[in-house]
C-alpha positions as CSV (number, residue, x, y, z in Angstrom):
1,M,-20.9,-1.3,-16.6
2,K,-21.9,-0.5,-12.8
3,K,-18.3,-2.2,-12.0
4,K,-16.3,-0.1,-14.3
5,L,-18.3,2.8,-12.9
6,V,-17.2,1.8,-9.7
7,L,-13.7,1.1,-10.2
8,V,-13.8,4.7,-11.5
9,M,-15.4,6.3,-9.0
10,A,-12.9,4.3,-6.2
11,L,-9.4,4.9,-8.6
12,T,-10.3,8.7,-8.5
13,L,-11.3,9.1,-4.8
14,V,-7.8,6.9,-4.1
15,A,-5.9,9.8,-6.7
16,L,-7.7,13.2,-4.3
17,V,-6.7,11.7,-1.2
18,V,-3.7,10.1,-1.8
19,F,-1.3,12.3,-4.4
20,P,-1.3,15.7,-3.1
21,V,-0.4,14.4,0.8
22,V,2.5,12.5,-0.9
23,A,3.8,15.5,-3.0
24,S,4.6,16.9,0.9
25,A,6.1,14.3,2.3
26,D,9.7,14.4,3.5
27,V,11.7,12.0,1.5
28,F,14.3,9.0,3.2
29,E,15.3,6.2,1.3
30,G,16.3,2.5,3.2
31,E,16.6,-1.0,3.0
32,G,14.7,-3.4,5.6
33,S,11.0,-4.3,6.8
34,I,8.2,-3.1,8.2
35,T,4.9,-4.5,9.5
36,A,1.9,-1.9,9.7
37,R,-1.9,-1.9,10.8
38,G,-4.0,0.8,10.5
39,V,-6.9,2.9,9.3
40,G,-6.4,5.5,6.2
41,V,-3.6,5.8,3.3
42,A,-0.9,3.6,2.6
43,I,1.6,3.5,-0.2
44,V,4.9,1.3,-0.9
45,H,7.4,1.8,-3.4
46,G,10.6,0.2,-4.1
47,E,12.3,-3.0,-4.9
48,G,11.7,-6.3,-2.8
49,E,7.8,-7.9,-1.7
50,V,4.5,-7.4,-0.1
51,E,2.0,-9.3,1.5
52,I,-1.2,-7.9,2.0
53,V,-4.0,-9.2,4.3
54,G,-7.6,-7.6,3.5
55,H,-10.3,-7.5,5.5
56,G,-13.3,-6.7,2.9
57,I,-12.5,-2.6,3.7
58,G,-11.0,-0.6,1.2
59,L,-9.1,-0.8,-2.2
60,V,-5.7,-2.2,-3.1
61,H,-3.6,-0.9,-6.3
62,V,-0.8,-3.0,-7.0
63,R,1.6,-1.9,-10.6
64,N,5.0,-3.5,-12.0
65,A,4.7,-6.6,-9.8
66,T,6.9,-9.5,-11.3
67,R,4.9,-11.9,-9.0
68,L,1.3,-11.1,-7.7
69,E,-0.9,-14.2,-6.2
70,A,-3.7,-13.6,-4.2
71,S,-6.2,-15.7,-2.1
72,G,-9.7,-14.9,-1.1
73,R,-12.6,-12.7,-2.5
74,G,-13.7,-10.0,-3.6
75,Y,-13.3,-7.8,-6.7
76,R,-10.4,-7.8,-8.7
77,R,-9.2,-6.3,-12.2
78,D,-6.3,-7.5,-13.9
79,L,-4.3,-4.8,-15.9
80,P,-1.4,-4.5,-18.1
81,G,2.0,-4.5,-17.2
82,G,1.3,-6.9,-14.2
83,G,-1.1,-4.7,-11.8
84,A,-4.3,-5.1,-10.2
85,V,-7.1,-3.2,-8.5
86,F,-8.5,-5.4,-5.9
87,M,-11.9,-3.7,-4.1
88,G,-13.4,-5.4,-1.2
89,W,-10.9,-7.8,-1.2
90,R,-11.7,-10.3,2.0
91,G,-8.2,-11.9,1.9
92,E,-4.0,-12.1,1.0
93,I,-2.5,-10.6,-1.6
94,H,1.5,-10.8,-2.3
95,A,3.4,-8.9,-4.4
96,A,7.2,-8.8,-5.9
97,G,8.8,-6.6,-8.3
98,T,11.9,-4.5,-8.8
99,E,9.8,-1.5,-9.2
100,L,7.1,-2.1,-7.3
101,K,4.1,0.7,-6.3
102,V,1.0,-0.8,-4.0
103,R,-1.9,1.9,-2.9
104,M,-4.0,1.3,-0.2
105,C,-7.0,2.8,1.4
106,G,-9.5,2.1,3.6
107,G,-11.2,1.0,6.9
108,L,-8.4,-1.5,8.1
109,I,-5.1,-1.7,6.5
110,E,-2.3,-4.5,7.8
111,L,0.8,-4.9,6.0
112,T,4.3,-5.9,5.4
113,A,6.7,-5.0,3.2
114,E,10.4,-6.2,2.8
115,G,13.0,-4.7,1.0
116,T,14.5,-1.4,-0.5
117,G,12.4,2.0,-1.1
118,W,9.7,3.6,1.5
119,V,6.3,3.4,2.3
120,F,3.9,6.6,3.4
121,L,1.3,6.4,5.8
122,R,-1.8,8.5,6.8
123,G,-4.1,7.8,8.9
124,R,-4.7,6.0,12.7
125,G,-2.4,2.7,13.5
126,T,0.9,1.5,14.3
127,Y,3.8,0.4,12.5
128,E,6.7,-1.5,13.4
129,I,10.4,-0.8,12.0
130,N,14.1,-2.0,13.6
131,G,12.1,-3.7,16.0
132,E,10.8,0.1,17.4
133,S,6.8,1.2,17.6
134,Y,5.8,4.0,16.0
135,D,2.4,5.8,15.5
136,W,1.0,6.9,12.3
137,S,0.4,10.4,11.6
138,T,-3.0,11.9,10.8
139,E,-1.0,14.5,8.0
140,G,1.0,11.3,6.5
141,A,4.3,10.8,7.0
142,R,6.8,9.2,4.1
143,V,8.9,6.4,6.1
144,S,11.9,4.3,4.8
145,L,12.1,0.7,4.8
146,G,15.5,0.0,7.0
147,E,17.6,2.4,8.4
148,V,17.2,6.2,7.1
149,E,19.3,7.9,5.2
150,E,19.2,11.4,4.1
């Protein structure tokens, strides 16, 4: 029962933090890869693969994965439809899918995403796309996985 309460509270916190900000972000689409490391909130949406390194600080919510593999320790709850929630995960998470959605929040986020779609980053950190390095935005920024097409 305690685990369920913690899970519900964590998902509610993520929903409150993430959804209002994403609605106000610019929309870009693209194909390619991105590597990001920082503190805050990250969302990956699209078709392709995502690799996440968990440091035991934060929450990862994966939806619509056709392939989902995780090695490490922490709390994992599998969800119907190819999804899972990871809390306090220390290890690696690999997810792939055609309509993949991955939401992360926490003290240290490390991810690499390849494919088609977009990534939303809010907080402090850096990301690299097409060989160029950029800083995360404290207001939030939605960036493409490759060349930007407006």
